[in-house]
N, C-alpha and C positions, 0 to 999 in steps of 0.2 A: 705306714710301716709295713715292709714286706717280710713275711714269715719265711724262714729258711726251710728247705725240705727236710722231712724226717730222715735220719740216717739210714733206717731200714729201707725206705723207699729209694734212696740213692743207691744203696747196695743192690737191691733187687734190679734196679734199672741198669746198673753196671754189669750185672751177671747176664741180663737180657742181651745187652750189646755184645758181650763176650761170646755168648752162644750163637747169636745171629751172625756175627762176623766169622766165627769158626766154621759155620755151615755155608758161608758164602752168600747169605741172604742180604739184599740191600734193605734199607729202611722202607723203601717204596714197595718192594716185594712182600715184606712182612705186613705192611699196612694194607695192601690189597687183599691178602689172605684173611686179615681181620676185619676188613670193611672200614679201614681208617685211612687217614692221610699220613704221609711220611712225617709230617710235622707232629702229629699226635704220638707216633712211635718215638720221635726225638724227645718229646717231653717225658715219656715213660722212662727212656734211657737216662735222662738227666735227673730223674726223681722229682721233677717239677709237678708231674701228675701221678697220683697214686694209682696203682694197678689193682682193680677189684679182683676178688677171688675167682669169679667165673671167667674173667678175661685172662687172668694168669693161667688158669687151667687150659684155656683155649690156646694160648701162646705155647705152653708146654707141649701140647699135642702137635702143633704145627712144627715146632723145633725138635720134636722127638726126644724130649728130655723129661725126667720126673720133676714135678713141681718143687720138691725139696731142693733141687739144684740151685734155684734162685735164692735160697736162704742160707746156703752153705757159707760159713764165715761171716754171717751178718753180725753187726754189733748188737749187744744185749745189755740189759741192766743188771747191776750188781745187787747184792742182797739188801742194800740200803736204798735201792731205787735209782741210784745215779748211773748214768751211762758208763759202761766200761769201754775203754778204747782198746783197739787191737794193739798188741805188744810189738816188739821189734824182733820177734822170733822168726825162724825160717818161713813158717806158714804166712805170717803177716807180710813179710818181704815179697814172697811169691805172689800173694794176692795183689799187693800194690803194683807189682810189675805187670801182672796180667790185666790190670785196668788201663795200662798205657797202650798206645797204638802199636809200638814195637812188640810188646808182650803178646797182644792179640794176634799180630801177624806171625810171630815166631811160633806160638802155640798152634795156630791154624796150619802153618806149613809143616811143622813137625808131626802133627797127628795124621797128615796125609801120606807120610812115608810108611810103606807097607812092610818093608823088610826089617825084621828085628835086628839083624846084624848091622844094618846101615844106621838105625836109630842108636844102637849102642856105640858105634864109632863116632857119631856126631856128639853124643853125650860126653864121651871121653875127650874129644877135641875141645868142647866148651869148658870142661873142667880144667884141662891143661891151660887154656887161654886165661881163665879166671885166676888160676894160681899164679901165672906169670904176671898178670895185671896187679894182683895183690902184692906180689914181691916187689914190683916196680914202685908201688906206693910206699911200701915199708922202708925203702932205701933212703 
């Protein structure tokens, strides 16, 4: 019987992938920096292998991000000890989107835009398109 990965390990792995891709690192490049194979990095990203504290600290240093970044939005347990699932609020939707390939690519490309006005115009365009799409569905 195969045990499924811990949801926190899956979340941390997804955040690792998100940050790695945003910075343009390949799994092989990150693996080389850590002294690991790209397959080991893959297992971290899928949550199949748990990342130890010292390894996570090392990853955070390489990816120039605080350790807590990897835990932002992580699932947690309720007061009765049962797992709480992320809701369907905006933050949960955004997080699910950022775990997709399109979300990672869009986030990476958007953060590379240096001019504030250009970012604002793109945001307005996306808002307009989403409103049009929503009104098409409502008809």
